[in-house]
C-alpha positions as CSV (number, residue, x, y, z in Angstrom):
1,M,0.0,0.0,0.0
2,I,1.3,3.5,-0.9
3,D,1.3,6.1,1.8
4,V,-1.2,8.8,0.9
5,H,1.4,11.5,1.8
6,T,3.5,10.3,-1.2
7,F,1.3,12.6,-3.4
8,D,1.6,15.7,-1.2
9,G,2.3,18.7,-3.3
10,E,1.6,16.9,-6.6
11,L,-2.2,16.9,-6.8
12,N,-2.8,20.6,-7.3
13,N,-4.3,21.7,-10.6
14,I,-6.2,18.3,-10.9
15,F,-9.4,19.7,-9.4
16,S,-10.5,23.3,-9.4
17,K,-14.2,23.5,-9.2
18,K,-15.6,24.7,-5.9
19,Y,-19.1,24.3,-4.4
20,N,-20.5,26.5,-1.6
21,I,-21.1,25.0,1.8
22,H,-24.9,25.3,1.6
23,D,-25.1,23.3,-1.7
24,K,-22.7,20.7,-0.4
25,D,-24.7,20.3,2.9
26,I,-27.9,19.6,0.9
27,L,-26.1,17.3,-1.5
28,F,-24.4,15.3,1.2
29,N,-27.5,15.0,3.4
30,N,-29.5,13.7,0.4
31,F,-26.6,11.3,-0.4
32,L,-26.7,9.9,3.1
33,K,-30.1,8.5,2.4
34,E,-28.6,6.3,-0.3
35,L,-25.9,4.8,1.9
36,N,-26.2,1.5,3.7
37,N,-22.7,1.1,5.1
38,H,-22.5,2.4,8.7
39,Q,-18.8,3.4,8.3
40,A,-19.5,5.3,5.0
41,I,-22.4,7.2,6.7
42,L,-20.1,8.1,9.6
43,I,-17.4,9.6,7.3
44,V,-19.9,11.6,5.3
45,K,-21.3,13.0,8.5
46,M,-17.8,13.8,9.7
47,M,-17.1,15.6,6.4
48,I,-20.3,17.6,6.9
49,V,-19.3,18.6,10.5
50,D,-15.7,19.4,9.4
51,M,-17.1,21.6,6.5
52,Y,-18.2,24.1,9.2
53,D,-15.0,23.8,11.2
54,P,-12.1,26.0,10.0
55,N,-9.8,23.4,11.6
56,G,-11.6,20.4,10.1
57,E,-10.0,17.6,8.3
58,N,-11.4,18.2,4.8
59,Y,-8.9,20.6,3.5
60,Q,-5.5,19.3,2.3
61,I,-3.1,22.3,2.4
62,E,-0.3,20.6,0.5
63,N,-2.4,20.4,-2.7
64,N,-5.0,23.1,-2.0
65,L,-7.8,20.6,-2.3
66,D,-10.9,20.1,-0.2
67,S,-12.3,16.6,0.0
68,T,-15.9,18.0,0.1
69,D,-15.4,19.7,-3.2
70,I,-14.3,16.4,-4.7
71,L,-17.2,14.5,-3.2
72,A,-19.6,17.1,-4.5
73,E,-18.1,16.8,-8.0
74,I,-18.6,13.0,-7.8
75,L,-22.2,13.4,-6.7
76,H,-22.9,15.7,-9.6
77,K,-21.8,12.8,-12.0
78,D,-23.9,9.7,-12.8
79,Y,-22.4,7.8,-9.9
80,K,-25.2,5.3,-9.4
81,D,-23.3,2.5,-11.2
82,I,-20.3,2.9,-8.9
83,L,-22.3,3.5,-5.7
84,P,-21.0,0.3,-4.1
85,I,-17.4,1.2,-4.8
86,L,-17.9,4.8,-3.6
87,E,-19.5,3.5,-0.4
88,E,-16.7,1.1,0.2
89,Q,-14.0,3.7,-0.3
90,L,-15.9,6.1,2.0
91,A,-16.0,3.4,4.7
92,D,-12.3,2.7,4.2
93,I,-11.5,6.3,5.1
94,T,-12.8,5.7,8.6
95,V,-10.3,2.9,9.0
96,S,-7.2,4.3,7.3
97,G,-7.4,7.8,6.0
98,Q,-9.4,10.3,8.1
99,C,-6.6,12.9,7.6
100,P,-7.0,15.4,4.8
101,S,-4.5,13.5,2.6
102,G,-6.4,10.3,3.1
103,R,-9.8,11.8,2.3
104,V,-8.6,13.7,-0.8
105,T,-6.6,10.8,-2.2
106,R,-9.4,8.3,-1.9
107,L,-12.0,10.6,-3.4
108,L,-9.7,11.6,-6.2
109,Q,-9.3,7.9,-7.1
110,I,-13.1,7.7,-7.4
111,L,-13.3,10.9,-9.4
112,Q,-10.7,9.5,-11.9
113,I,-13.4,6.9,-12.9
114,F,-15.2,9.8,-14.6
115,I,-12.2,11.4,-16.3
């Protein structure tokens, strides 16, 4: 397994679209209704809480990326076919990747499916 910090400083310019907090809050709370995995639900709820905390764990300073922007971008895609993969990756964040680098890297991997 590669340490997620291997990519620090190399992921800027990959993702630039930003969403406002209000839109993300609505989007994520609607998404929670689709999830069945308890761990995935927990991480999305943590991301929502951290969205409102200036010291939260969503923003990765090394790459100037916010994991909530990446999740919002994924949820604006036709993600229904990959929902089981997305749910599993979100659940895995609770086990080994709750830090900003872990959140950003896992979600970027999912976003790559659409690129």
